[in-house]
DRENVOSE-950934 format. One line per field, with one value per residue (C-alpha): residue in three letters; x, y, z; chain. Coordinates in pm, 1 decimal. Layout:
residues N
type ALA  ...
x X  ...
y Y  ...
z Z  ...
mol A  ...
***
This chain:
residues 344
type UNK  UNK  UNK  UNK  UNK  UNK  UNK  UNK  UNK  UNK  UNK  UNK  UNK  UNK  UNK  UNK  UNK  UNK  UNK  UNK  UNK  UNK  UNK  UNK  UNK  UNK  UNK  UNK  UNK  UNK  UNK  UNK  UNK  UNK  UNK  UNK  UNK  UNK  UNK  UNK  UNK  UNK  UNK  UNK  UNK  UNK  UNK  UNK  UNK  UNK  UNK  UNK  UNK  UNK  UNK  UNK  UNK  UNK  UNK  UNK  UNK  UNK  UNK  UNK  UNK  UNK  UNK  UNK  UNK  UNK  UNK  UNK  UNK  UNK  UNK  UNK  UNK  UNK  UNK  UNK  UNK  UNK  UNK  UNK  UNK  UNK  UNK  UNK  UNK  UNK  UNK  UNK  UNK  UNK  UNK  UNK  UNK  UNK  UNK  UNK  UNK  UNK  UNK  UNK  UNK  UNK  UNK  UNK  UNK  UNK  UNK  UNK  UNK  UNK  UNK  UNK  UNK  UNK  UNK  UNK  UNK  UNK  UNK  UNK  UNK  UNK  UNK  UNK  UNK  UNK  UNK  UNK  UNK  UNK  UNK  UNK  UNK  UNK  UNK  UNK  UNK  UNK  UNK  UNK  UNK  UNK  UNK  UNK  UNK  UNK  UNK  UNK  UNK  UNK  UNK  UNK  UNK  UNK  UNK  UNK  UNK  UNK  UNK  UNK  UNK  UNK  UNK  UNK  UNK  UNK  UNK  UNK  UNK  UNK  UNK  UNK  UNK  UNK  UNK  UNK  UNK  UNK  UNK  UNK  UNK  UNK  UNK  UNK  UNK  UNK  UNK  UNK  UNK  UNK  UNK  UNK  UNK  UNK  UNK  UNK  UNK  UNK  UNK  UNK  UNK  UNK  UNK  UNK  UNK  UNK  UNK  UNK  UNK  UNK  UNK  UNK  UNK  UNK  UNK  UNK  UNK  UNK  UNK  UNK  UNK  UNK  UNK  UNK  UNK  UNK  UNK  UNK  UNK  UNK  UNK  UNK  UNK  UNK  UNK  UNK  UNK  UNK  UNK  UNK  UNK  UNK  UNK  UNK  UNK  UNK  UNK  UNK  UNK  UNK  UNK  UNK  UNK  UNK  UNK  UNK  UNK  UNK  UNK  UNK  UNK  UNK  UNK  UNK  UNK  UNK  UNK  UNK  UNK  UNK  UNK  UNK  UNK  UNK  UNK  UNK  UNK  UNK  UNK  UNK  UNK  UNK  UNK  UNK  UNK  UNK  UNK  UNK  UNK  UNK  UNK  UNK  UNK  UNK  UNK  UNK  UNK  UNK  UNK  UNK  UNK  UNK  UNK  UNK  UNK  UNK  UNK  UNK  UNK  UNK  UNK  UNK  UNK  UNK  UNK  UNK  UNK  UNK  UNK  UNK  UNK  UNK  UNK  UNK  UNK  UNK  UNK  UNK  UNK  UNK  UNK  UNK  UNK  UNK  UNK  UNK  UNK  UNK  UNK  UNK
x -2141.7  -2302.9  -2153.2  -2397.0  -2319.0  -2589.8  -2507.4  -2842.8  -2894.9  -2946.7  -3110.5  -3264.4  -3237.7  -3540.2  -3592.9  -3194.8  -3025.2  -2692.8  -2451.1  -2361.3  -2085.4  -2278.5  -2312.1  -1922.4  -1881.6  -2094.6  -1900.8  -1547.6  -1660.3  -1798.9  -1468.5  -1273.6  -1460.8  -1569.2  -1899.0  -2219.8  -2311.0  -1957.6  -1981.0  -2350.7  -2243.3  -1931.7  -2137.6  -2429.9  -2668.8  -2910.9  -2793.0  -3117.5  -3006.9  -2651.5  -2731.6  -2995.5  -2799.0  -2533.3  -2713.5  -2866.1  -2499.8  -2385.4  -2717.3  -2639.9  -2281.3  -2393.1  -2147.3  -2064.0  -1877.7  -1891.0  -1941.8  -2193.5  -2245.9  -2367.4  -1982.3  -1821.9  -1796.1  -1532.7  -1449.3  -1450.0  -1152.8  -1344.2  -1462.0  -1116.7  -1069.3  -1410.8  -1321.8  -996.1  -1162.9  -1413.4  -1160.9  -1012.2  -1314.2  -1372.4  -1066.3  -1072.9  -1424.9  -1273.0  -967.7  -1252.9  -1440.7  -1139.4  -1049.8  -1349.7  -1352.8  -966.0  -1101.0  -1353.0  -1110.9  -836.5  -797.2  -1148.1  -1222.9  -1046.7  -691.0  -505.5  -179.2  97.2  418.9  637.9  687.3  1003.5  859.3  491.0  501.4  705.9  608.1  222.6  186.5  352.3  167.3  -209.0  -261.8  -85.2  -281.3  -631.8  -518.2  -399.1  -614.5  -924.4  -1135.7  -901.2  -1045.8  -701.4  -680.7  -321.4  -189.3  93.5  299.6  635.6  767.3  746.6  417.0  314.0  492.5  266.6  -47.0  66.9  175.5  -189.0  -371.4  -484.2  -316.7  -305.5  27.7  283.6  580.3  866.2  1237.1  1392.0  1350.4  1023.6  1142.6  815.1  826.8  516.5  580.9  760.7  883.3  935.3  1270.5  1076.2  1397.2  1737.1  1689.4  2048.4  2086.6  2209.2  2380.6  2208.8  2413.9  2398.3  2493.4  2777.8  2934.0  3264.3  3094.3  2892.6  3195.7  3232.0  3008.6  3029.7  3039.9  3266.6  3025.3  3339.5  3429.8  3091.2  3151.4  2897.3  2872.4  2678.3  2450.9  2087.5  1876.0  1530.3  1414.4  1410.2  1161.7  1214.3  1375.4  1591.0  1743.8  1924.8  1986.8  2191.4  2395.2  2495.8  2571.7  2744.3  2917.0  2826.4  2799.1  2516.1  2737.6  2589.6  2541.0  2310.8  2099.1  2019.3  1701.5  1761.6  1671.4  1960.7  1945.3  1585.3  1343.4  1010.6  1026.4  1241.3  1099.6  1186.3  1575.0  1600.5  1468.5  1717.7  1993.6  1883.1  1920.2  2266.6  2204.7  2401.8  2429.0  2196.2  2154.0  1847.2  1661.5  1680.6  1292.6  1252.0  1427.1  1242.2  1456.0  1772.8  1674.1  1543.6  1264.2  1438.4  1631.4  1974.8  2064.6  2306.5  2233.9  2531.7  2556.0  2723.2  3121.8  3074.4  2693.2  2692.3  2512.9  2108.3  1817.6  1625.5  1215.4  993.2  642.0  609.1  278.1  168.9  265.6  -34.9  -164.5  -454.7  -459.3  -95.1  -208.9  -228.7  94.9  276.2  25.7  134.2  497.8  486.1  307.1  551.0  827.6  686.0  645.3  1012.6  1209.5  1572.5  1717.9  1643.4  1751.9  1441.8  1498.5  1627.1  1421.8  1066.5  837.3  659.8  532.7  883.8  1041.1  1291.3  1686.0  1775.4  2067.8  2196.5  2248.5  2324.9  2039.8  2033.4  1910.3  1564.2  1365.6  983.1
y -1714.7  -1665.7  -1421.5  -1339.8  -1086.6  -810.5  -521.7  -381.1  -429.6  -124.4  -182.5  -483.7  -872.4  -981.3  -1334.1  -1386.7  -1361.6  -1412.1  -1105.1  -978.6  -784.0  -458.1  -495.0  -525.6  -199.7  16.3  -139.4  -4.8  321.4  389.8  325.7  483.0  788.4  822.0  994.9  798.6  1091.7  1094.1  646.8  677.1  937.0  715.8  392.9  578.9  473.5  709.1  753.3  547.8  255.3  230.2  357.8  76.9  -197.4  -169.5  -182.1  -491.2  -588.6  -531.6  -692.5  -1012.8  -1020.3  -919.3  -662.7  -291.6  -228.3  171.1  409.8  685.8  1022.8  1345.5  1470.1  1186.0  786.9  564.7  233.3  24.2  -246.9  -554.8  -350.2  -237.8  -657.9  -711.8  -412.0  -586.6  -903.4  -696.6  -543.6  -890.4  -1078.3  -793.4  -845.4  -1182.4  -1179.3  -910.2  -1118.0  -1398.8  -1148.5  -1081.7  -1418.9  -1510.3  -1172.5  -1301.5  -1647.5  -1475.3  -1201.6  -1092.5  -747.0  -642.7  -473.6  -265.3  -228.7  -63.6  59.7  171.2  402.9  597.4  997.6  985.1  739.0  819.2  1187.0  1126.6  753.2  809.0  1084.2  811.5  531.5  624.4  694.9  358.3  209.9  374.0  207.8  -146.9  -198.9  -0.5  -241.9  -209.6  44.7  205.7  327.2  490.6  531.0  736.5  659.4  602.9  243.3  57.0  146.2  49.2  -289.4  -345.2  -268.5  -483.6  -798.5  -776.6  -736.3  -347.5  -298.9  -535.9  -394.1  -157.3  -25.5  18.2  170.9  -101.7  -460.5  -604.4  -790.9  -950.5  -1338.5  -1299.5  -1085.6  -1113.7  -890.0  -792.7  -558.1  -327.6  -98.1  34.8  381.6  602.0  897.3  1204.9  1511.6  1854.0  2133.9  2513.0  2614.9  2856.1  2548.8  2447.3  2091.0  2205.4  2315.9  1890.9  1712.2  1382.2  1430.5  1187.4  1135.6  1089.8  1464.5  1591.4  1759.6  1574.3  1935.7  2029.8  1726.6  1806.9  1526.3  1399.9  1388.1  1072.7  827.7  876.2  588.1  767.7  922.5  617.4  531.8  867.4  787.9  481.6  616.7  826.4  594.3  800.2  724.6  888.6  1192.5  1305.1  1627.9  1458.8  1352.1  1684.2  1823.7  2154.4  2377.7  2279.7  1834.2  1768.3  1791.6  1657.4  1667.8  1619.2  1955.4  2175.3  2047.8  2106.3  2459.1  2499.5  2382.1  2632.6  2908.1  2779.4  2592.7  2272.0  2005.8  1658.2  1357.5  1302.5  963.4  991.7  1011.9  1308.1  1513.8  1610.3  1481.7  1499.3  1868.6  2049.6  2226.2  2483.3  2730.9  2775.5  2418.5  2218.7  1818.9  1608.2  1235.4  1030.5  947.6  583.6  520.9  280.6  510.0  480.7  238.6  -33.1  -35.0  -342.6  -451.2  -644.4  -826.5  -1084.6  -1469.2  -1633.1  -1313.5  -1433.2  -1198.1  -1271.9  -1183.0  -802.9  -821.5  -931.3  -685.6  -413.8  -478.8  -515.3  -180.7  -4.6  -137.0  23.0  383.5  405.2  688.7  636.6  771.3  414.7  77.5  -162.1  -494.6  -802.5  -1072.1  -1122.5  -1212.0  -1517.0  -1533.9  -1537.6  -1255.4  -1141.9  -1163.9  -886.8  -656.8  -516.5  -706.0  -455.0  -379.6  -39.9  42.0  14.1  336.3  386.8
z 2190.8  1844.0  1590.1  1283.2  1037.1  930.1  774.0  756.4  1143.9  1304.1  1641.6  1836.8  1869.5  1775.9  1842.0  1786.1  2126.6  1943.0  1880.8  1566.9  1451.4  1429.1  1805.9  1791.7  1603.6  1831.9  2124.6  1974.7  1842.9  2152.5  2323.5  2127.0  2064.6  2412.6  2334.3  2221.4  1957.5  1798.5  1802.0  1658.8  1370.9  1282.1  1254.7  1053.3  1316.3  1508.7  1894.5  2098.3  1847.8  1919.0  2300.8  2364.5  2171.4  2421.2  2687.8  2588.1  2518.7  2891.7  2988.0  2823.4  2932.2  3312.8  3340.5  3251.4  2995.5  2978.6  3334.2  3205.8  3347.2  3188.4  3142.6  3008.7  2913.4  3036.7  2971.1  3279.1  3348.1  3264.4  2956.0  2833.2  2809.1  2621.7  2389.8  2324.9  2251.3  1992.6  1785.6  1749.0  1631.8  1370.3  1233.8  1182.7  1022.4  776.1  752.0  644.4  393.6  235.1  166.3  41.7  -173.8  -271.0  -391.3  -646.3  -764.8  -564.2  -832.8  -692.5  -371.8  -91.0  -13.2  239.5  159.2  389.1  342.6  532.0  494.0  282.4  30.3  -1.0  -165.4  -392.1  -510.0  -512.4  -796.0  -1020.8  -856.2  -834.1  -1248.5  -1305.6  -1062.2  -1206.5  -1571.4  -1425.9  -1142.8  -1175.2  -942.3  -652.3  -397.7  -253.3  79.9  134.8  544.4  579.5  917.0  1038.9  921.7  1288.2  1306.2  947.6  1056.9  1336.5  1154.8  869.9  1125.6  1283.8  1001.3  999.8  674.8  340.2  215.8  312.9  45.9  329.1  322.5  561.2  559.6  775.0  1109.7  1201.5  1177.0  991.3  690.0  390.1  101.6  -273.1  -341.0  -581.3  -660.8  -513.6  -427.9  -449.0  -199.2  -368.6  -199.5  -143.1  -56.7  -95.8  -458.5  -311.5  -116.1  -198.6  -282.4  -540.8  -740.6  -801.8  -1066.2  -759.6  -387.7  -197.2  112.2  342.4  238.8  435.8  737.7  1000.7  1144.2  826.8  846.7  842.8  925.7  965.0  1349.3  1528.8  1425.6  1052.2  885.0  639.7  977.1  1052.4  701.8  650.8  963.0  834.7  483.1  611.4  886.1  1196.4  1490.8  1620.9  1796.5  2113.2  1917.3  1661.4  1929.4  2097.7  1981.9  1818.5  1489.1  1315.5  1362.5  1397.2  1127.3  1001.1  638.7  372.4  214.0  529.2  526.4  150.1  204.7  455.9  241.9  12.9  248.9  325.9  679.3  588.4  383.4  404.7  148.8  -15.9  -175.8  -571.7  -584.4  -400.6  -711.6  -1034.6  -1259.4  -1033.5  -949.5  -671.9  -647.1  -396.0  -528.9  -419.7  -406.8  -606.5  -644.3  -667.7  -705.8  -433.9  -565.6  -454.5  -617.2  -289.0  -31.6  -87.0  26.0  -79.7  -119.2  -73.8  -118.5  226.9  299.3  581.7  496.2  363.0  219.1  -18.8  -280.1  -359.8  -710.6  -639.7  -488.9  -777.1  -992.0  -764.8  -764.4  -1180.8  -1199.8  -935.8  -1167.5  -1515.6  -1327.5  -1180.3  -1302.6  -1464.5  -1169.9  -955.3  -999.9  -1062.5  -876.4  -1140.9  -1295.9  -1353.1  -1043.9  -1065.6  -737.1  -507.4  -413.8  -663.1  -594.9  -413.7  -561.4  -259.1  53.1  333.8  599.4  766.9  1105.8  1211.4  1178.9  1327.5
mol A  A  A  A  A  A  A  A  A  A  A  A  A  A  A  A  A  A  A  A  A  A  A  A  A  A  A  A  A  A  A  A  A  A  A  A  A  A  A  A  A  A  A  A  A  A  A  A  A  A  A  A  A  A  A  A  A  A  A  A  A  A  A  A  A  A  A  A  A  A  A  A  A  A  A  A  A  A  A  A  A  A  A  A  A  A  A  A  A  A  A  A  A  A  A  A  A  A  A  A  A  A  A  A  A  A  A  A  A  A  A  A  A  A  A  A  A  A  A  A  A  A  A  A  A  A  A  A  A  A  A  A  A  A  A  A  A  A  A  A  A  A  A  A  A  A  A  A  A  A  A  A  A  A  A  A  A  A  A  A  A  A  A  A  A  A  A  A  A  A  A  A  A  A  A  A  A  A  A  A  A  A  A  A  A  A  A  A  A  A  A  A  A  A  A  A  A  A  A  A  A  A  A  A  A  A  A  A  A  A  A  A  A  A  A  A  A  A  A  A  A  A  A  A  A  A  A  A  A  A  A  A  A  A  A  A  A  A  A  A  A  A  A  A  A  A  A  A  A  A  A  A  A  A  A  A  A  A  A  A  A  A  A  A  A  A  A  A  A  A  A  A  A  A  A  A  A  A  A  A  A  A  A  A  A  A  A  A  A  A  A  A  A  A  A  A  A  A  A  A  A  A  A  A  A  A  A  A  A  A  A  A  A  A  A  A  A  A  A  A  A  A  A  A  A  A  A  A  A  A  A  A  A  A  A  A  A  A  A  A  A  A  A  A
***
């Protein structure tokens, strides 16, 4: 089977009986949208052209990929396998294009960067202006998602890079440590712990601890920092323990509803934006997390990886600890060896 790349192709095989990537893009779009009109709009094509090409593709394959009626579009059983293979082929073609682009200039072109919700809103306001200055020809697309989802997308090539708060677990991924981020203690300003300049983490009552909902890696990291064994009360969904964002948790702290641990980057100048909150350093200084830049092994744009790591190092506030040592293509030595429990 012959696969050709014709970005201007909009319909008709002409004299070429081979399949091209545009046809595969049509195939995947219809399978995901389950609507020919929306798929055509997504592909910047007319609906008749898209429908005609897919009928020709089905004729060539000798099977029906889609079951069509006036009310719905469904993917057939064999079509599901064909669409899966089409996705793989398109990813391989994209990877080949990236390799070619990286050979000419790794600091030019598109780059998809993933971050979890407990990193993205606090790092990006510092990172984006710096990237415009230091990597002006890189078209950055930010993806915010849970850590496990980002790792999977990175491992199978749907992401270029990810900045994560946990060590990668998949065999084809590698990391560069960017910085260590301490946890600070946020308490209501009339709480007894607010009278101290630092807080012993062991003095925090687990019944007062406010946590992010399951799926956030920060939830497990707070459990580790407080040396808790996930008692049953924490696993029961409820208004006191299941929260979806740090801003929500801090608002609850400000209302006197509990205590939490927050990453230093989430606090502007060591202060919370919400009133009624006292921010205190954790006494031991050991509670925190390590932020990493993660990439696939053999990623062709390592010059971009190194430049991005260098850019992050130049924007960090003094509330975090940058990774030690210059980067020369090898990951710097980690400043902390503990590996927190996995989150998603």
